C-alpha positions in Angstrom: 97.1 108.7 81.7 99.0 105.5 82.6 102.6 105.9 83.8 104.4 103.0 82.1 106.5 101.6 84.9 108.6 98.4 85.1 109.0 98.1 88.9 107.6 99.6 92.1 109.5 100.4 95.3 108.3 101.4 98.7 110.4 104.0 100.5 110.6 104.3 104.3 111.2 108.0 105.1 112.5 108.2 108.6 113.5 111.3 110.7 117.2 111.5 111.4 116.8 111.2 115.2 115.4 107.7 114.9 116.9 106.5 111.6 119.6 104.2 112.9 117.2 102.1 115.1 114.5 102.1 112.5 116.8 100.8 109.7 118.0 98.0 111.9 114.5 97.0 112.8 113.2 97.0 109.3 116.1 94.8 108.2 115.0 92.3 110.8 111.3 92.6 110.0 111.9 92.0 106.3 114.9 89.7 106.3 117.0 92.1 104.3 120.4 93.7 104.4 121.0 97.4 104.0 123.2 98.5 101.1 126.0 101.1 101.5 124.7 104.6 101.8 124.3 106.9 98.8 123.1 110.3 98.0 124.5 113.8 98.6 124.1 113.4 102.4 124.3 109.6 102.6 120.6 109.6 103.2 119.6 106.6 101.0 119.9 102.8 101.6 118.4 99.9 99.7 117.1 96.9 101.7 118.5 94.0 99.8 116.7 90.6 100.0 118.6 87.3 100.1 117.5 86.6 96.5 115.6 88.5 93.9 115.5 92.2 93.4 115.0 94.9 96.0 111.7 96.8 96.3 112.1 98.5 99.7 114.3 101.5 100.3 115.1 103.7 103.3 115.6 107.5 103.4 116.8 109.6 106.3 114.8 112.9 106.4 115.6 115.9 108.6 112.5 115.8 110.8 108.7 115.3 110.9 106.9 112.0 111.2 107.8 108.6 109.6 106.1 108.2 106.3 106.0 106.0 103.2 106.2 107.0 99.6 106.2 105.1 96.4 108.7 105.0 93.5 107.6 104.0 90.0 110.5 102.9 87.9 110.3 104.1 84.3 112.3 104.1 81.1 111.9 107.8 80.5 111.6 110.3 83.4 110.0 113.1 81.3 107.4 110.8 79.9 106.7 109.4 83.3 106.3 112.8 84.8 104.1 114.0 82.0 101.8 111.0 82.3 101.5 111.5 86.1 100.7 115.2 85.7 98.1 114.4 83.0 96.4 112.1 85.5 96.3 114.8 88.1 99.6 114.7 90.0 101.5 117.8 91.0 105.3 118.1 90.5 107.0 118.9 93.8 110.7 118.8 92.7 112.9 117.8 89.8 116.4 117.3 91.1 117.4 115.6 87.8 117.9 112.0 89.0 114.2 111.6 89.6 110.9 113.5 89.8 109.1 114.0 93.1 105.3 114.3 92.7 102.1 114.3 94.8 98.7 112.8 94.2 95.7 115.1 94.2 95.3 114.2 97.9 99.0 114.9 98.8 100.4 111.3 98.7 104.1 111.6 97.8 105.5 109.4 95.0 108.4 109.6 92.6 109.2 108.5 89.1 112.7 107.1 89.0 114.9 105.5 86.3 114.5 101.8 85.7 117.5 99.8 86.8 116.5 96.5 85.4 114.7 95.0 88.5 112.5 92.1 87.4 112.7 89.3 89.9 110.2 89.3 92.7 111.9 87.9 95.9 110.4 84.9 97.6 108.9 85.2 101.1 111.4 84.5 103.9 110.7 81.5 106.1 111.2 82.3 109.8 112.1 80.0 112.8 109.1 77.9 113.5 108.2 77.5 109.9 105.9 80.4 109.1 106.5 82.8 106.2 105.9 86.5 105.8 106.6 89.1 103.1 106.1 92.8 102.5 103.5 92.7 99.7 101.4 95.8 99.9 101.3 99.5 100.5 98.0 100.7 102.0 97.0 104.3 101.2 95.1 105.9 104.1 92.7 108.4 102.6 90.3 110.9 104.1 86.7 110.1 103.1 86.2 113.3 101.2 89.2 112.5 99.0 88.6 108.8 98.5 86.8 108.7 95.2 89.3 111.0 93.5 92.3 109.1 94.9 90.9 105.8 93.7 90.4 107.2 90.3 93.8 108.8 90.2 95.8 105.7 91.2 93.8 103.5 88.9 94.6 105.9 86.0 98.3 106.3 86.9 99.0 102.6 87.3 96.5 101.2 84.8 95.6 98.5 87.3 92.0 97.4 87.6 90.0 98.4 90.7 88.6 95.6 92.9 85.9 96.7 95.3 84.7 93.2 96.2 86.0 93.2 99.8 85.0 95.4 102.8 83.3 98.6 101.9 86.1 100.8 103.2 88.7 99.2 100.9 89.4 99.1 97.2 92.3 97.1 95.9 94.3 97.8 92.8 95.0 94.5 91.1 98.7 94.4 90.3 100.4 92.3 87.7 102.1 89.2 89.1 105.4 90.5 87.8 105.5 93.2 90.4 106.3 92.9 94.1 103.9 95.4 95.7 100.2 95.9 95.5 98.3 99.0 96.4 95.3 99.0 98.7 93.1 102.2 99.1 91.5 102.6 102.5 88.8 105.1 103.3 89.2 106.8 106.7 86.0 108.2 108.0 87.5 109.5 111.3 90.2 111.9 110.0 89.4 115.6 109.2 88.4 116.5 105.7 91.2 117.6 103.4 93.9 115.9 105.5 96.8 114.6 103.4 96.8 111.1 102.1 99.4 109.0 103.9 100.4 105.3 103.6 101.6 102.3 105.7 103.1 98.9 104.9 101.4 95.6 105.1 103.1 92.2 105.6 101.3 89.1 104.3 101.7 86.0 106.6 98.8 83.7 105.8 95.8 82.6 107.8 97.9 80.2 109.9 101.0 82.3 110.0 99.8 85.7 111.0 99.6 85.1 114.8 103.2 83.6 114.7 104.3 86.6 112.8 102.9 89.0 115.4 104.8 87.1 118.1 108.0 87.4 116.1 107.5 91.2 115.6 106.6 91.7 119.2 110.0 90.1 120.1 111.5 92.8 117.9 109.8 95.4 120.2 106.8 96.1 117.9 103.5 96.7 119.8 100.1 95.4 118.9 97.6 98.2 118.6 94.4 96.6 117.1 93.2 93.3 115.8 90.5 92.1 113.4 89.8 88.8 111.8 91.9 89.6 108.8 94.7 91.9 110.0 96.6 93.1 113.0 97.9 96.7 113.3 101.2 97.2 115.1 103.6 100.1 115.7 107.3 100.0 115.8 109.3 101.8 118.5 110.2 104.6 116.1 106.7 105.9 115.4 105.7 103.8 112.4 102.4 102.0 112.0 102.1 98.8 109.9 100.0 95.8 109.6 100.2 92.0 109.4 97.5 90.5 107.2 96.2 86.9 106.7 96.8 87.0 102.9 99.0 84.2 101.7 102.6 85.3 101.4 
């Protein structure tokens, strides 16, 4: 069953010990400015773009590893929850302001109230002239869970599946009115039944990707792996992410 959502947000969940540095870094990476804190423990910030509506948020968590989760912004929390559960999600918590769920493979996501976000921000232009933008969340899925996760996310979002690229990837084709796409990546090297996780992808274009990597390395990111179409990096606070050659 489709969750009828109006906006999509990626959340950076960062352990408290490294949260201050990580927040500063991701503001620099994305060209955003952190909002004032909110939440019972001042654990939440929104990363505000120079124009348009925000679609990246930051949460301080007590411990563990850095992770990414998704928020689906809905008109009705109960209806959003019920649709997600009907598609195969499990309810983790219902604090009242939102509903925390997990996909069949353990990928965390929330349904949250719609706050009227509608304007997709433009890609920032960096010194030297190249542009980059956070445009995708990539779900990293153990091979034994891959088919079920692809089916689940296609049903929850209602977005068509596109398997025309490399064999280990399936893309969910998002509407142009939304700021983030979802890529599903099959991982053949992780143990069976491991939890599904996620990382962020920045689009910088065919000509701009190398310049973007230089910019990010100047912010203390480290290059880990490179292919023709994307470069994998890590930040100093334990988070992996990629720069792709998709046009921003």
